N, C-alpha and C positions, 0 to 999 in steps of 0.2 A: 712222757718224760722217760727217756731211754738213754742207752749208750750205743755207740757204733764205732766200727773200725773198718777202714779200707786199706788194702795193700796192693801195690803194683811192684812187680819184680821183673828184671830184665831176663831172667831164666826161671823155670819152674822151681818152686820151693815148697817145703813142708810148712804146715800152719800150726802144728800142735804146740810149739813153744810160745808162739804169739797168743794162741788161745788161752794158755795157762796164765799168762800175764794179764790178758784182758779179763778173764774170768775173776781173777783175784781183785783187780781194780773195780769191777762191777760189784763184787761182794762188799767191798769197803765203802763204796759210794752210795749216798742216799739222795733221793730227790729233795727239792725244797720243802715238800710237806712231810718229809721223814720216811717215805716209802723206799723199798729196795727195788732194784731192777730184777725182780724175781718172777715175772709173769711169762717166762719162756724166752727162748732165743732162737736164732736162725743163722745159717751161713749159706752163702752162694759162692760158687767158684767156677772158673772157666775150664771146660774140659779140653782135651787135646784136639778134638774136632771143632772147637769154637762154640760149643753150646753152654749155656748157663745151667748148672746143676744146683740143686738146693736141698737142704735138710732143715727142718724146723722141729722144735720141741716145746712142750708147755712146762717143762722143768726149768728151774733156775740154771743158768749156764755153769755156775760153780758146783753144781751137783752132777754134772755130766762129764767130768774130766776124763773118764775112762774111754770115751769115744773120740777124743781129740786126735788120736793117731790113725783114725780110719780114713781120713780125707786124703786124696791123692795130691801129688804135687801140682801146682798151678802158678800161673803168672799173676792172677787176679783173685782176690778174696774180698768179700763184703760180709761183715759180721754184725749182728744186732742183738742187744739184750733189752727186753721190754719191761716197762713199768706202765701198766694200763692206767689211763687217766680216769676211768669211771668203772665202778664195780661191775656193771652189766656187760662190760667189754672184756672181762677176764675169762680165761678158759676157752677161748675161741682161736684155734690155731691159724685160721685164715687171716686173722688180724696181725699175726706175727710177721715180722719182716726178716730178711729182705723181700722186696717185691721184684719180680723179673718178667721180662718179655723175651722175645727171641734174640734181641740185640742188646738190651740194656738191663742194668740192675740198679736198685734204688734203696736207700735207707733214710730215715728221718728221725730227728729228735727235736721236740719243741712243743709249743702249745699256743694255739690261736684262739682268742676269745671273740665270740660273735662273728665268726667268719661266714660270709655269704658266698657259697660256692655256686657256680653256674649249674642249673638243674641237669644238664646233659652229661655231667661227669659221672663216671661209674664209681661205686664204692659206698660203703655204709658208714665208715668213720673217716675222720679228717686225713689221716695219712694215706688211705686208699684214694681219696679224691685228689690229694696233691700229686700222687703218682699218676693218676689219670690225666690231670692237667698238664703235667710235665711231658708225658708221652705225646699228647696232642701238639704241644708247642715245639717239641723236637722234630716232629714230622713236618710242621709248617716252616720252621725257621732253619732247620738242618744243622744248626750249630748248638751243641749242648750248653755251652757257656752262656750264650745269648738266651736260650730257653730258660735256664735256671734263673738268670737275672730277671727275666720277664715274670716268672712265678713269684719272685720276691716283690716286684712292683704291684702285681695283682693283689697279693696278700696284704700289702701295706694299704691299699685303697679299699679293700673289701672287708677288712676285719676291724673290730672295735679296739683291740689291743693285741699285739704280738709279744708274748712273753719270750718266745724264741722260735726261730725258723732255721734250723740246721739241717742241711741236705747233703747227703752223700750219693754220688752217681758214678756209674761206669759205663762206657760205650765200647768196651773190649779193646780200646786203644789207650785211654787215659782214665784217671780217677779225678773226680771233681768234689770239692768240699766248700759249701757255702756256710759261713758262720754269721749268724745274725741273732742278736738277743737285745732285749730292752731291760732285763732285770736278771737277778741271780747269776751274775757273771761267773762266779766260781764254779757253778754247776754246768752252765751252758757253754763255757769256753771250749773251743776246738783247738787241737794241736796238730802240727804237721812236721814231718821229718823227711829230708831228701838226702839219700846216700847215693854213691855211684851206681849201685846195683839194685837199690830198693827205695821206694817211697811209701809213706803211710800218712793217713789222715785219721785222727782218733779223737773221741770224747775224753780220753784219759791219756796221760803220759805213760809210756810203757818202758820199763826196764832201762836198758843201756842206751836207748835212743835219745839224742839231744833234740827233743822236739821244741819247736817254737810256737808261740801263741799265734793263732790266726786272728787278725784284727776284726772287730765287729763290722759286718757289712762286706767283708772281703770274700772273694771267690778264688780258691786255690786250685790250680790245674797241674797235675803231674803226668 
């Protein structure tokens, strides 16, 4: 149960003001069981030469505002604030998102009960296995939107219950946001805003942006 933010801009922008708003929203938001998004955070962004760069921390995002201005300008950002689902999964930075490959970046917010993952998938926790599944499907189907929908279909078939399956994805050209939940709509709702020079997908409404709710089951692509 986490929070995430994806940003796409037509020209490189700074992220610090967005991070301040996102951090404050994370501080005020609580999971359905009353926990905070305080188990660390991470940010990935596209460098000038087209590589995904990443920084992760085990501190709550609202306690690291002093580093928000160190990140360079970029056209793409993915930010994630984590609330670990189980005590034994806390304090392990490799579980913090975003997850990246050479071409793609990924964030997830949700909870799958009784999910039966194929044994060949890499990862120790559900979010890592979802990321591995999505990478394999993108390689096979070549279309991220189709692959994301396929992940949703598999999870619907292989899990006992999906509390939520919210996926954020970027292929260095577009940002993708899948919003799917079966309960706790106030918490799991995703929002999207599209301006002439900037688009964003977020777990929280941010500042001056007139974000619209993404309908349950909808996949938004900007």
